[in-house]
N, C-alpha and C positions, 0 to 999 in steps of 0.2 A: 571738141570732145565727142560731140554727137557724131561726126563723121568717123571717128576712130572706133566708136563702140556700136554703130549701126543699130541703136535701140536695144542692144543686148544688156539687160539690167546688171548682170554680174560684171560684164566688161566695164560698164560705166562706173560701178562701185570700185572696181580694181584700179581703173585709171584715176579716179578721184582720190583714192587712197594714196597712190604714188605721187600725184600732184600735191596733195596736202603735205606729204613728207618732204617733197622738194621745196615747197614754199616755206615750211617751218624753218628749214636749215639755210635759208637764203636771206639776204638783206632786203630783197624786193618782195613785197607782199601781194603782188598782183600776178595773175597767171597769164603767161604769153605763149605763143605758138612755139617759141624756142624751148620753153619749159616742157611742153608736151613732147616735142621731138627728142629731148634729152632723156626722157624716161621711156620712150617708145619700145626700145629693145627689151627692157625689163618687163613691161607691160605684156608684150607679145609672148615672151618666154613664160610668164606665169599663166597666161591664158592656155598655152600649149600644155604646160605641166598639170594645171589644176582642172582643166576642162576637156580640152580637145583630145588628149591621149586617151581618156576614158570613153569619150563619145566615139572615137574612131575604133578603138578596140572592141566596143560593144556592137559595132556594125557587122552585118553578114558580109561574106565575100562579094556577093552581088551588089550590095549597097556600096561597098568600097570601090568596085569597078565603075559603078555609075558616077560617083564623085571624082574618081580618077579621070574618067572620060571628060567631065566638065573642065577639070584642070588642063587636060591635054588640048582642049579646044582653044585655050589661050584667049577666051572671050569672057567678058563680065557677065553678059546675058547670053545664056546658051540655049539654042533651039533644041527641043527634044529630039527632033529628026537628026541633028548632028551627033547627039549622044548615041542614038540608035546606029548610025553609020559607023561611028568609032567602035562600038561594041559588037557590030554586025548582028543586031537584034531588031526585031519588028516593033511596031508601035505598042501592041498589047503588052509585051514584055517590058518595055521602057515604062509604060504607064503604071505598072504595078510598083516598080521601085521608086518612080517619081512620087507617087502618092505616099509611100511609106516614109520617104525622106522629108516630104512636106509635113506629114503628120508628126514626125520626130523633131520638127523645127530645125532641120539642118540646112534645107534649101527652101526657097519661096518661089511661087509663081511670079514672073516678071514680064507680063504681056502675054498675049495669046501664043501658046506653044513654047514659051521661053521659061527658063528657070535661072536663078542665081543663088549664090550662097547667102544664107541668112546670118550666119556667125561671122563676125569680123576676123579677118586673116585666116580663116579655116582653109581657104584654098592654098595659102602658103604652107600650112601645116601638112596638108595632103600631099603637096608637091615634095616636101622634105621626106615624108614617109615613103613615097614612090622611089626616091633616090636611095633611101636606106634599104628598101626591099631588094634593090638590085645587087646588093653586096652579099 
């Protein structure tokens, strides 16, 4: 459960709720990895609907471009320089949006010069939004 929620309190509560519902309606009263896997799609769908849609829609275009560049890098840990190269922007420009997204608890520093998503599955949400934006 910890891996699936990455320490995000709401995500932990949501996953716990769905696991509780799964266990109540089953004959087995212990939680297993297969139980978590069974409810994963529902959990992610509700995270998207209840949290990520609002978070993403409240982001500025530049912030969206920043997280989209993170997704395009196809790396879990993304070097700020890679984001700058993908966006064709300099370090000072990248630093402004990096700081804003860290302050908004969307991304986190992950080693010197690197960032990663703080919110579980937010990268998948952004990827879906990028696909939908093409239509």
